[in-house]
VMD Tcl script that draws the C-alpha trace (Angstrom):
set ca {
  {112.35 70.09 82.45}
  {109.16 69.55 80.38}
  {105.75 71.10 80.24}
  {105.07 73.11 83.47}
  {101.29 72.37 83.27}
  {102.08 68.44 83.05}
  {104.26 68.80 86.15}
  {101.68 71.07 88.17}
  {100.66 68.47 91.03}
  {97.55 70.43 91.70}
  {96.37 70.61 88.36}
  {96.46 67.07 87.74}
  {94.01 66.67 90.81}
  {91.05 68.02 88.39}
  {88.49 70.37 89.02}
  {87.86 69.74 92.64}
  {91.14 71.97 93.36}
  {89.75 75.06 91.57}
  {89.59 76.90 94.89}
  {93.60 76.19 95.00}
  {93.91 77.52 91.68}
  {92.02 80.72 92.40}
  {94.06 81.09 95.60}
  {97.34 80.66 93.67}
  {95.98 83.42 91.16}
  {94.97 85.56 93.69}
  {98.25 85.34 95.49}
  {100.08 86.24 92.24}
  {97.59 89.22 91.97}
  {98.29 90.12 95.34}
  {102.21 89.85 95.30}
  {102.49 92.07 92.34}
  {100.19 94.75 93.90}
  {102.31 94.58 97.10}
  {105.49 95.15 95.39}
  {103.71 98.05 93.37}
  {101.63 99.79 95.87}
  {104.82 101.74 97.49}
  {105.71 103.19 93.96}
  {102.33 104.65 93.88}
  {102.32 105.94 97.42}
  {100.06 103.46 98.95}
  {101.30 101.98 102.25}
  {98.43 99.50 102.91}
  {98.33 95.98 101.94}
  {96.20 94.99 98.75}
  {94.10 92.76 100.96}
  {92.85 95.69 102.85}
  {92.03 97.67 99.78}
  {88.34 97.05 99.62}
  {88.12 97.92 103.48}
  {89.70 101.35 102.81}
  {87.36 101.90 99.79}
  {84.36 100.97 101.70}
  {84.85 103.13 104.60}
  {86.04 106.09 102.20}
  {82.69 105.75 100.17}
  {80.25 104.57 103.23}
  {81.70 106.60 106.04}
  {82.09 104.95 109.58}
  {81.03 101.41 109.66}
  {80.75 98.58 112.35}
  {83.00 95.76 111.94}
  {80.02 93.59 111.25}
  {78.51 95.90 108.70}
  {82.01 96.03 106.99}
  {81.88 92.20 107.28}
  {78.38 91.91 105.64}
  {79.40 94.58 102.88}
  {82.52 92.89 101.65}
  {81.17 89.30 102.24}
  {83.96 88.41 103.99}
  {84.51 86.39 107.55}
  {84.21 89.13 110.59}
  {87.64 87.62 111.79}
  {89.39 88.29 108.57}
  {87.84 92.08 108.60}
  {89.01 92.20 112.29}
  {92.63 91.45 111.09}
  {92.37 93.92 108.14}
  {91.25 96.55 110.27}
  {94.20 96.02 112.78}
  {96.68 96.11 109.78}
  {95.17 99.41 108.96}
  {95.06 100.75 112.58}
  {98.66 100.16 112.65}
  {99.39 102.21 109.80}
  {97.29 105.04 111.11}
  {94.76 104.76 108.32}
  {91.73 103.65 110.70}
  {90.52 104.77 114.16}
  {88.26 102.36 116.15}
  {85.84 103.75 118.67}
  {83.13 102.09 120.77}
  {79.44 102.64 119.47}
  {77.55 105.29 121.91}
  {74.69 103.47 121.47}
  {76.11 99.78 121.74}
  {79.39 99.49 123.50}
  {79.53 96.02 122.37}
  {80.04 97.22 118.70}
  {83.38 99.15 117.23}
  {82.87 101.90 114.78}
  {85.79 101.95 112.33}
  {86.60 105.50 110.52}
  {89.44 106.32 108.25}
  {92.03 109.05 109.48}
  {93.02 111.72 107.29}
  {95.97 109.95 106.16}
  {93.43 107.05 105.15}
  {91.18 109.19 103.23}
  {94.47 110.38 101.07}
  {95.45 106.79 100.99}
  {91.89 105.65 99.43}
  {92.26 108.34 96.93}
  {95.77 107.36 95.91}
  {94.29 103.84 95.70}
  {91.51 104.85 93.53}
  {93.78 106.33 91.16}
  {96.06 103.14 91.08}
  {93.09 100.77 90.85}
  {92.72 102.29 87.34}
  {95.97 100.95 86.23}
  {95.22 97.54 88.04}
  {92.14 97.34 86.25}
  {93.76 97.50 82.99}
  {96.43 95.18 83.67}
  {93.86 92.81 84.83}
  {91.80 93.10 81.95}
  {94.97 92.87 79.60}
  {95.66 89.43 81.27}
  {92.33 88.01 81.10}
  {92.07 89.06 77.34}
  {95.33 87.29 76.57}
  {94.19 84.07 78.22}
  {90.30 83.94 78.70}
  {88.18 86.80 77.08}
  {84.82 86.98 79.30}
  {86.43 85.31 82.53}
  {85.67 88.20 84.87}
  {81.87 88.37 84.04}
  {81.86 84.32 84.12}
  {83.57 84.66 87.76}
  {80.96 87.01 88.64}
  {78.07 84.82 87.47}
  {79.74 82.12 89.39}
  {80.03 84.01 92.51}
  {76.18 84.55 92.09}
  {75.20 80.82 91.29}
  {77.02 80.04 94.57}
  {74.82 82.56 96.68}
  {71.80 81.20 95.00}
  {72.80 77.59 95.66}
  {75.53 77.06 98.08}
  {78.18 74.61 97.13}
  {77.43 72.46 100.01}
  {74.12 72.09 98.71}
  {75.40 71.08 95.15}
  {77.58 68.62 96.69}
  {74.83 66.94 98.89}
  {72.51 66.94 95.56}
  {75.14 65.30 93.38}
  {75.98 62.75 96.52}
  {72.20 61.68 96.68}
  {72.28 61.15 93.11}
  {75.31 58.85 92.93}
  {74.43 55.19 92.43}
  {76.10 52.53 94.84}
  {78.58 50.41 93.06}
  {81.56 48.19 93.44}
  {83.81 51.12 93.60}
  {81.55 52.79 96.15}
  {81.53 49.61 98.26}
  {85.22 49.30 98.16}
  {85.94 53.14 99.25}
  {83.52 52.54 102.24}
  {85.28 49.67 103.54}
  {88.69 51.39 103.39}
}
mol new
graphics top color blue
foreach p $ca { graphics top sphere $p radius 0.5 }
foreach p [lrange $ca 0 end-1] q [lrange $ca 1 end] { graphics top cylinder $p $q radius 0.2 }
display resetview
């Protein structure tokens, strides 16, 4: 069959497909946790973990507050809240001061699940650090730095700056003609 890396179509596409690789890595980690969570008494999906923990730590929050805290899109946070509500882990109520806002709160089962999740995360942390140590020590700190750099200079700004630096040439002329 040959070397798996040489047969990886996405890898051959180069650094522009880093987001694709990161998504594959994320999916592999999430799939492992999805299978393992029930063994730990956790009924919630791993992708909802940050929402559960934020509500456990901060108390009741609006969808917008959760979205800003987690730095995730409003629609995605709504999707996670729906999943957690279906499991009976959160409730939603209209804000008495602003009827347009929904306030999300943990139920008693949600608080119990958050406690179980915090205990399980000790093992998840160790497994991820072991995995990183096997392949790329320092990777996690590098990823946090990468996120900070993107927050300070968004990727689209970086693309535009490099695009302005590009010198026109025969290859660029050929591409523009289609």
